[in-house]
Structures are given as C-alpha cells and as structure tokens.
N, C-alpha and C positions, 0 to 999 in steps of 0.2 A: 419496448426492448428490441434490440437488433439481434437477429439470429443469423449466423453465417450460412451462405449457400455456396458450396464449393464444388467446382468441377475440375477435372484433371485430364490432361492430354499428354501422352507420352509419344514422342516422335524419335525414332532411332535414326541418327545421322551418322554414317560412317565417316566422320571427320568432315568438317566444313572446308570447302575449297579454299585454297590459299596459294599464293605464289611463293616459290622457293628461290633462294639465291643460287648462284652457281658455285657453291662451296664444293670442295673436293671430297668431303666426308659427310656422313649422315648418321645421326643417332636416332634410330627408329623408336626407341622407348621414350624419347622426349616428345613424340608425336602420337600419343595413344588415340585410339578410336573412342569417341564420346557419343553418348546418347543424350539428346536434348529433351528434357522434360519440361512441359509447359503446364502451369497450374493457373486456374482462375478462381478468385475468391472476392468477396464483397467486404468493404470496410465496415467497421463498427467503432463507436467511441471507445477510448481506452478504458474508461470507467463509467459505470452507471450507479445510481443511488436511488433507492425507494425510501421516501419519508413516511413512516408508519406511526400510527397512534399507539401510545402505551396505555391509554386510559379510555374509559367510557365517558365521553363528554361532548359538549356542543362546540362546533367551530364558530368563532366570532370574527376572525379576520385572516385573510390570505393576501400577502403583499405582492406576489408575483403571478404572472399569467403565462400560458404556453408561449414559448419562443423567447421569453425574457432571459436575460443573464442575471444571475444572483449578484446583487451589489457586494462590494468589498474585495479585498485582496484574496489571492488563492489560498493563503495560509490562515484565513479568518473564517469563522462560522458566523453567518448572518441570520437573524430571526426572519422567517418567512411565513409562519403560520401560528395562530394563537387560538387556544381553547378558552372557554369560559372559566375564569378564575375568581369570580366574585366571592364565593364562599371562602376560598383559600385566602383572599385578601383580608377578609374580616378576621379569619383565624390568625393571620399574621399580625394584624393590629392588636388583637387580644394578647398574643404572645409577647409582643414588644412592650405592652403595658405591664405584663407580669414581670418582664425582665427589668423594667425600671423600678418596680416595687422591690424586687429582690436586691437590686443594687442599693436602694435606700436602706433596706434592712442591714445590708453589709456595712454600709457607712455607719449606721447607728451602733452596730456591734463593735466596730472599730473604736468608736468614741467610748463605749462602755469598758473596753479593754484598757484604754489609756487611763480612764478614771479609776478603775480598780487597781491598776498598777501603781498609781500615785498613792492611793489609800493604803496599799500593802506596804509601800516604802515608809509611809508615816507611822503605821502601826509597828513596823519593825524597829524604827528608831525609838519610838516611845517605850517599847519593851526593853530595849537595851538601856535606856535612861533609868527606868524603874529598877532594873536588875542592879545597876550601879548603886542606886540609892539604897536598895535592900541590903546590898553587901556592906554598906556603910552604916546600916542600922537606922536610916532615915526614911524607910518605907516599910509598910506592913506586908505580911504574906498575902493578905487579901488584895492589896494593890497589885502585887506580882501576878496573882492568878487572873485578875481582871485584864491586865495588858496582854498576858499570854493568850487568853481566850480571844481578845480583840485581834491580835496578830494572826492567829489561826483562822479566824473568820475572814479577815482581809485576804489571806492567801487563797482560801476556798472560793471567795467571790471572784478573785482574779482568774482562777482556773475555769470557773463556770463561764466567765465572760469570754475567755479564749475558746472554749468549746462552742459557745454561741457564735463566735466569729468564724470558726471552721464550718459550722453548719450553714451560716449565711453565705460563705464563699461557695459551698456546694450547691446551694439554692440558686446562686447566680449562674453557675455552670449548667444546671438543669434548664434554667430559663433560656440560656443561650442556645442549648441544643434544641429546645422546642422551636425557637425562632429559625434555626438552621433547617429543621425538618420541614417546616411550613414553606420556607423559601425554596427548598429543593422540590417540594410538591408543585409550587408555582412554576419553577424552572421546567419541570416535565410537561407543563401545559404550553410551552413555547417550543416549536420545532425550528431547528436551525439547519442551514445548508451551506456548503463550501462556496466561498466567493468565486465568481467567474464561471460557475457551472450553468448550463442552459436547462431551462425547464422544458422537458419533453411532453409531460402529461400533467394536467391538473384535473384530478378526479373527484374533488369535493368542493362545494361552495359554502360560503358563510351561512350559518343558520342550520346546517345539517348536523345531526347527531351521529357520532361514530363509535364503534366498538374497538376494543384493543385489537391491534393487528391490521386495522383498516389503512390502506395506502391513500395518502393525500396527494403527494407529488412524486413524479419520477423525473430525475435529473441526470444529465450526462456531462462528462468532462470532455470538451472538444479541443483541448490543448494538443491532443495527439489521437491517432486512430490506429487500429490494428486489424490484421487479417489472420485467419487461422487456416493452415494447410495440413492435411494428413500426408505424411511422407513415409516411405519405406526406408529400411535400414541403409541401403546403399546411397539413397538420396541424402539422408542425414549425415552420413560420413563425408559426402562431397561438400557439404556446407562449410567444412573446416578449411578447404583448400580452394574452392571455386566460388567466385562472387555470384550472388543471386541478383539477376537483373529484374527490375520491376517497371511496368508501364501501366498507365491508365488506359483502359480499353477504348474509351470514347475518343481520345485524341492522340494516343500513342505518346503522351508526355512521360518522360523518364522520371522515376521517383527513387528516392533513397530511403532505406529503412534499416532497422536494427532487429536482429533476432533476440527476443527477450525471454523466450521459454521454449524448451524442448521437452515434451512429455516423456515420462518413464513407463507409463502403462499403455500398451498397444491396444488398439481396437480388437475385440475378440474375433471379429469376422474378417477384417481386412489385414490385421496385424500391422497397421500403420499407426504412427504416433503423431500427436499434435505438435505442430511447430507454429509459434505465434510470432508475427513480425510487426513491429511498431513503426508507424510512419508519422513524423512530426506534422502538425497542422500547416507549418510553413511550406511544406512540400506540395500541398494541394492548392491548385489554382481554381478557386470556386467562383461560380457566377450565381447570383441570387436566382432562385431560392435554394440553391444547393447548400447543405450544411456540413458535408464531409462524410456522413454515414451512407452506407449502401452504394458506394462507388465501386464499380467493377474494376478489379486490378488483375493484371496478368503477370505472372512471374515465370522466369525461364531459368533453368538450372542445367548445367552440363555435368553428366555423370559418366564416369569411365565405363565403357562397354564390358559386360561380363565375359565376353569371348576372349578378351585380352589382345584383340587385334591392334596392329600398328599401321601407320601410313609410311610407305616407301615410294619415292619417285621412281618412275620406270627406268631411268638410266642406271639405277643401282641393282637392277634385276637382270638376270640372264636365264636362259632356258636350255635345258638339256633333255631332249626327248619330252617326256611329260612332266619332268621335274622343273621347278622354279628355284633358282639358287641366288644367294647373296654372298658377298665376299667381305671379310673383315680386314682391318689394318694388319692383323697378325698373319694374314694369308690363308686363313681357314675359310672353308666353304660350308654353308648350311642350307638345308632345304626348308623352304617356306611354302605356305599354301595361300595363293591369291584367292580373294573372295569376290571383289569387284573393283572397278576402276572409276574414279571420278575425273574431273577435268585437270587434275594436277598430279595425282599419285594413285598407286595401288593400295588397296586395303588388304593386308595379309595377316594370316595367323603365323606367329613367329616360330612355332615349334620349339626346337632346342636352342634357338638363338639366345646367347647370354644377354642378361639385362643391361650390361654396360657396353654392349657391342658398338663399334664404330665402323660403319660400312664405307667401302670405297667402290668406285666403278670397276666392273669386271674387266 
C-alpha cells in the first residue's frame, strides 16, 4: 500500500517582479500582493484492491505474479486465483443429475395430463350419448349411473394429473436452485481482478490453506495517480481562481492534474482539509523500474495576501512630509502606507483607497 508523505512550505512573496508598460493610469487592485505556497507530496495509485478469501479452503492455483498486469480489458473481471473445489464439483454433478431426473418426471406428468384429458373428453361424450338414449327410453338407469360415475372418475383423474404436473414443475425449480447454489459456491472459490491492474503483492502460494479474510493479492490501478495535500481555507478558496502549478521534483517536469476531491472534515489539530489531485499516467515520463508510485511532486499556489496589500509603481506615488499619497482620475488624493519596494513597484497598504480606483501620476 502507498501512504502519502506530505511536506508544505509557505513563502510570502509581496508580488513577483514584473515589468509594467508606460500606461498613463494604474489600477492597484488588479495587482494584489500574493503569497506563494509550495507543497510537496508523493504520488500513489489512484485505486488499490486487496483480494481476500471468503472461505476457509486450500489454494490450488494463482495465475499472476508480482509485477504482472492482469489480463483483459479494464471493464472485465479476470480469474486470477483458484481454491480447491473438488467437493463442490461432485455436489454440482449430483445436483445436475437430480435436475435431469426432475425434468424427466415433469415430462412424464405432462404425458399423464394429456392422457387424462383425452379420457375425460371420451367419458363426457359417452355420458351425453347415454343421457340421450335414456331420454328416448333406449337405455336403463343403471347404464346412466355407470357412465356418470365413469365421467366423474375421469375428471378426478385429470385433476390429479394436473396437480402432479404442478408438483413436478416445482421439483424442477427446486433442482435448478440447487444447481445454482452449488455453482455460486464454486464461483466463490474463484477470485477475479480488474483487467489491466498491476499485481503489487502476492502473499499466498498454491497449496497453502487460508482462512476467511486472508489477503491473497494486492493490486493497483496505474491508469492514473494522485497526491493528497492538506490545505487551509484561504488556499482552498484560491483554487477556484488561481491555477495550481505542479512539477516533478526530480527533473522539474511540468505536470497537469485535476482536483477530484476537497474534504469537508478538517483535521482537528491543523484545521486543514484534504485536497486530492489526480494526475493521468500519460503525464508521467517514467524510466524502468519506475512505476509511477512514490514520485515526489511539488505544487505551487498563489494566495492573496491577508494584509490586502497592492503593488503600485513608484511614479504613481508622491510624498508629503511623512505621508505617502496617490491621486485618482477624479482628482482625489488618498494616503497609503508603503511596506517595501521590489525591483519594479512599491508594496503598499491601500488604507481608504476605493476598490475601483484608477491612479494617475501626481
């Protein structure tokens, strides 16, 4: 299993140096002071899977070894480990024989129903014929009683045959369920893994007996990787407006990733929340024996400085005694507080300067 090791470095930069054009106006709030936060984390596979035994049984075959990729397409489950199923196979053989016997009985009952139905029709016709003869005086009452009894017996025999047919149908269903149960038991003795996943650990060898819950194989999905970074609230807010730059520490290669998860529960000690970033495998240029896991990644995020400072070129500032002043297009003058100077502009606290102010040279 890969466990993330995360380090964080926060560097306050009062605006990165930049060259300004010679425009006649300046919008200071378009150039806020930012703090550059740098985080270091290690990649891990996007998904891992432990194949565990559900039964107490002996392992007879494992088809993959450590480092192998599971055969098959990513959307397919491929058998990779087999338990001893000799007893279950014999049970399946017996269940299938019982199913064949039940189906034969069902066929026999179907034939009996057809035979009884024909006999009932004949008995009914005979009863009607004797009734006609009796009404004409050409048959005795004894003859009428006899055919009436025969017709009733034929109807009873038909109903018994139909009941037997329903019972035989139920017996077939019971036998089919028995076969399905044994097949399911055999299916549980075969462990399957997603196609394309890599075997990270093989913990059991053929011939070993295992108990329920024993891990046989540990697999990893190397189609993508992810890093996990604990971030503060202001850093998470900045993710919506500021691109997150990522580099591999070893060679400074630029990487692209996607934020897939932002936690809602903060750490009780640091009050930081989990931010998970996914990096497609195609972004990683790997040399054997590298696999993509455990690669050190540096991420850099620019966060607006909490002081609210802005950057103003020196030519838009004037000084009166100990006060530093700026002048807007409306002709109003405001007092600002310089903090420091870099190679292109002053970092100032704007004080009461309006947010939409446009400065001109004094």
